[in-house]
C-alpha positions as CSV (number, residue, x, y, z in Angstrom):
1,M,25.2,-62.0,216.5
2,L,25.8,-58.7,214.7
3,K,22.8,-56.6,215.9
4,G,23.3,-52.9,215.5
5,K,26.6,-53.2,213.6
6,I,27.1,-51.1,210.5
7,A,28.6,-53.1,207.7
8,L,29.9,-51.9,204.3
9,I,30.2,-54.5,201.6
10,T,31.9,-53.4,198.4
11,G,30.8,-55.0,195.1
12,A,27.6,-56.2,196.7
13,S,25.2,-56.1,193.7
14,R,25.5,-59.8,192.9
15,G,27.3,-63.0,193.5
16,I,29.5,-63.4,196.6
17,G,29.1,-59.8,197.6
18,A,25.3,-59.9,197.5
19,E,25.3,-63.2,199.6
20,I,27.6,-61.6,202.1
21,A,25.3,-58.7,202.5
22,R,22.3,-61.0,202.9
23,S,24.0,-63.0,205.6
24,L,25.3,-60.1,207.6
25,A,21.9,-58.5,207.5
26,A,20.3,-61.8,208.6
27,E,22.6,-61.6,211.7
28,G,21.3,-58.1,212.6
29,A,23.8,-55.8,210.9
30,L,22.8,-52.9,208.7
31,A,24.2,-54.0,205.3
32,I,25.4,-51.1,203.1
33,L,25.7,-52.4,199.6
34,N,28.3,-50.6,197.6
35,Y,28.0,-50.8,193.8
36,N,29.7,-49.1,190.9
37,G,27.5,-49.3,187.8
38,S,24.8,-51.8,188.8
39,K,22.3,-49.7,190.8
40,D,19.3,-51.8,189.8
41,R,20.9,-55.0,190.9
42,A,22.1,-53.5,194.2
43,Q,18.6,-52.1,194.8
44,K,17.0,-55.5,194.2
45,V,19.3,-57.2,196.7
46,A,18.6,-54.5,199.3
47,E,14.9,-54.9,198.7
48,E,15.3,-58.7,199.2
49,I,17.1,-58.1,202.5
50,R,14.4,-55.7,203.8
51,A,11.6,-58.1,202.7
52,A,13.3,-60.8,204.8
53,G,13.2,-58.5,207.9
54,G,16.8,-57.1,207.6
55,A,18.2,-53.6,207.2
56,A,20.0,-52.5,204.0
57,E,21.0,-49.5,202.0
58,I,22.8,-49.0,198.8
59,C,25.8,-46.7,198.1
60,Q,27.4,-45.9,194.7
61,C,31.2,-45.6,194.6
62,D,34.0,-46.6,192.3
63,V,36.5,-48.1,194.8
64,S,39.4,-47.5,192.5
65,D,38.8,-43.7,193.2
66,F,40.7,-42.8,196.4
67,E,38.8,-39.6,197.1
68,A,35.4,-41.2,196.3
69,C,36.1,-43.9,198.9
70,G,36.9,-41.3,201.5
71,E,33.6,-39.5,200.8
72,M,31.7,-42.8,201.0
73,I,33.1,-43.8,204.4
74,S,32.6,-40.2,205.7
75,M,29.0,-40.3,204.6
76,I,28.3,-43.6,206.3
77,V,29.8,-42.4,209.6
78,K,27.9,-39.1,209.3
79,E,24.6,-40.9,208.8
80,H,25.1,-43.8,211.2
81,G,27.7,-42.5,213.7
82,R,30.1,-45.3,213.1
83,I,31.3,-48.1,210.9
84,D,32.0,-51.6,212.4
85,I,32.6,-54.0,209.5
86,L,34.3,-53.5,206.2
87,V,34.1,-56.3,203.6
88,N,36.3,-55.7,200.5
89,N,34.7,-57.8,197.9
90,A,34.7,-55.6,194.8
91,G,36.7,-57.1,192.0
92,I,37.0,-57.4,188.2
93,T,38.8,-59.6,185.7
94,K,40.4,-58.9,182.4
95,D,41.9,-62.3,181.6
96,G,44.6,-63.0,179.0
97,L,47.9,-64.6,178.5
98,L,50.8,-62.6,180.0
99,M,52.6,-62.2,176.7
100,K,49.5,-60.5,175.2
101,M,48.2,-58.6,178.2
102,T,48.0,-54.9,177.8
103,E,49.3,-52.5,180.5
104,A,45.8,-51.0,180.7
105,D,44.2,-54.4,181.5
106,F,46.9,-55.1,184.1
107,D,46.4,-51.6,185.7
108,A,42.6,-51.8,185.7
109,V,42.5,-55.0,187.6
110,L,45.0,-53.9,190.2
111,S,43.3,-50.5,190.6
112,T,40.0,-52.1,191.6
113,N,41.0,-55.4,193.3
114,L,44.1,-54.2,195.2
115,K,44.0,-50.4,195.4
116,G,40.3,-50.5,196.0
117,A,40.9,-52.5,199.2
118,F,43.7,-50.1,200.2
119,H,41.4,-47.1,199.6
120,T,38.6,-48.3,201.8
121,I,40.9,-49.6,204.6
122,R,42.8,-46.4,204.6
123,H,39.7,-44.2,205.1
124,A,37.8,-46.6,207.4
125,S,40.8,-47.1,209.7
126,R,40.5,-43.5,210.8
127,W,37.2,-44.3,212.4
128,F,38.1,-47.8,213.5
129,L,41.1,-46.3,215.4
130,K,38.8,-43.7,217.1
131,Q,36.4,-46.5,218.1
132,R,39.2,-48.8,219.1
133,S,37.2,-51.6,217.3
134,G,36.5,-52.8,213.8
135,K,36.5,-55.8,211.5
136,V,38.0,-55.9,208.0
137,I,37.4,-58.9,205.8
138,N,39.2,-58.9,202.5
139,I,38.0,-61.2,199.7
140,S,41.2,-62.6,198.0
141,S,41.2,-65.7,195.9
142,V,42.8,-69.1,195.6
143,S,44.4,-67.6,192.5
144,G,46.3,-65.3,194.8
145,I,47.8,-68.3,196.5
146,L,48.4,-70.7,193.6
147,G,48.5,-68.4,190.6
148,N,46.5,-69.1,187.5
149,A,47.4,-69.2,183.8
150,G,45.8,-66.4,181.9
151,Q,45.2,-64.4,185.1
152,A,48.6,-62.7,185.8
153,N,46.8,-59.4,186.7
154,Y,44.1,-61.0,188.8
155,S,46.4,-63.4,190.6
156,A,48.8,-60.5,191.3
157,S,46.0,-58.3,192.7
158,K,44.7,-61.1,194.9
159,A,48.1,-62.0,196.2
160,G,48.6,-58.3,196.9
161,V,45.4,-58.3,199.0
162,I,46.9,-61.1,201.1
163,G,50.0,-58.9,201.8
164,L,47.8,-55.9,202.5
165,T,45.8,-58.0,204.9
166,K,48.8,-59.1,206.9
167,S,50.4,-55.6,207.0
168,A,47.2,-53.9,208.0
169,A,46.5,-56.5,210.7
170,R,49.9,-55.8,212.3
171,E,49.4,-52.1,212.2
172,L,45.9,-52.1,213.6
173,A,45.8,-55.0,216.1
174,S,46.9,-52.9,219.1
175,R,43.7,-50.9,218.8
176,G,41.4,-53.9,218.8
177,I,40.9,-54.0,215.0
178,N,40.9,-57.4,213.3
179,V,41.9,-57.8,209.6
180,N,41.6,-61.1,207.9
181,A,41.2,-62.4,204.3
182,I,39.1,-65.2,202.7
183,A,40.4,-66.9,199.6
184,P,37.5,-68.4,197.7
185,G,38.1,-71.3,195.2
186,L,35.7,-72.1,192.4
187,I,32.4,-70.7,193.5
188,A,29.1,-71.0,191.6
189,T,28.5,-67.4,190.4
190,D,27.6,-65.7,187.1
191,M,31.3,-65.6,186.3
192,T,31.8,-69.4,186.6
193,E,28.4,-70.1,184.9
194,A,29.8,-68.2,181.8
195,M,32.8,-70.6,181.6
196,P,32.9,-73.2,178.9
197,K,31.3,-76.4,180.3
198,D,34.4,-78.6,179.6
199,A,36.7,-76.1,181.3
200,R,34.4,-75.9,184.4
201,E,34.1,-79.6,184.7
202,K,37.9,-80.0,184.4
203,M,38.4,-77.5,187.2
204,E,35.7,-79.2,189.4
205,A,37.5,-82.5,188.9
206,S,40.7,-81.0,190.3
207,I,39.0,-80.0,193.6
208,P,39.3,-82.6,196.4
209,L,35.7,-82.2,197.3
210,Q,34.8,-82.7,193.6
211,R,32.4,-79.8,193.4
212,M,32.1,-76.0,193.2
213,G,31.4,-74.0,196.3
214,E,28.4,-71.7,196.9
215,P,28.4,-68.0,197.6
216,K,26.9,-68.9,201.0
217,D,30.1,-70.8,201.9
218,I,32.0,-67.5,201.6
219,A,29.3,-65.5,203.4
220,D,29.3,-67.9,206.3
221,M,33.0,-67.4,206.8
222,T,32.6,-63.7,206.6
223,V,29.9,-63.7,209.2
224,F,32.2,-65.7,211.5
225,L,35.1,-63.3,211.0
226,A,32.9,-60.3,211.5
227,S,31.6,-61.6,214.9
228,D,33.1,-61.7,218.4
229,K,33.6,-65.4,217.9
230,A,36.7,-64.4,215.9
231,K,37.9,-61.6,218.2
232,Y,41.3,-63.4,218.7
233,I,41.9,-64.0,215.0
234,T,43.8,-61.5,212.8
235,G,46.2,-61.4,209.9
236,Q,45.0,-64.8,208.6
237,V,44.0,-66.1,205.2
238,F,41.2,-68.6,205.1
239,A,41.0,-70.7,201.9
240,V,37.4,-71.7,201.3
241,D,38.1,-73.8,198.2
242,G,37.1,-77.4,198.7
243,G,40.7,-78.3,199.2
244,M,41.9,-76.8,195.9
245,S,44.9,-75.1,197.5
246,I,46.1,-78.2,199.5
């Protein structure tokens, strides 16, 4: 379905990003796994993809760095001639109550989660426009739709990703470029595994489907949005959350 496509996935060394990379590669894309400080984990995921018959590379870049993102995109185009799919998944959390949150913690989360998505779209759009094609899939969060106590910075960043998605979709649509967002709910990752058991169970009970999702649920939606099956869809936000945001 994606044979020959060049796909960059940010924050792809583990969790949702790693599963997205595996799924895109399984459909025939070359998955370029971006990481910041987790080279060994990114390399392990890339090796798993290659062992399964897929194509994968790794690429270090701190997405909060505007110039570094430009160099990363340019390097990909120089080596492969194009870029077809951009998945903005890189994200961090620095949770805390609003009244105690530091400015540094607020800025750090927005710099990676929101500005990071802007940086990559800004640089990749140059090539998408030349090609008159491209797919951007931004990973937002149900927290960006509903808000979440103790996550003012994270919720703000993910709500910002939704606004960025809609604006970019309007600007780029006339050149055949699709920009959409996915808003995951409670997904079984290292992050949720580290939650206190009672808190996790309470959250699960609030989900209409009564369970957490899997990274594959997000990856499957990403593959769909990256494919020609979604060529008439742009500027949309898809909540993959078991009904949490109903």
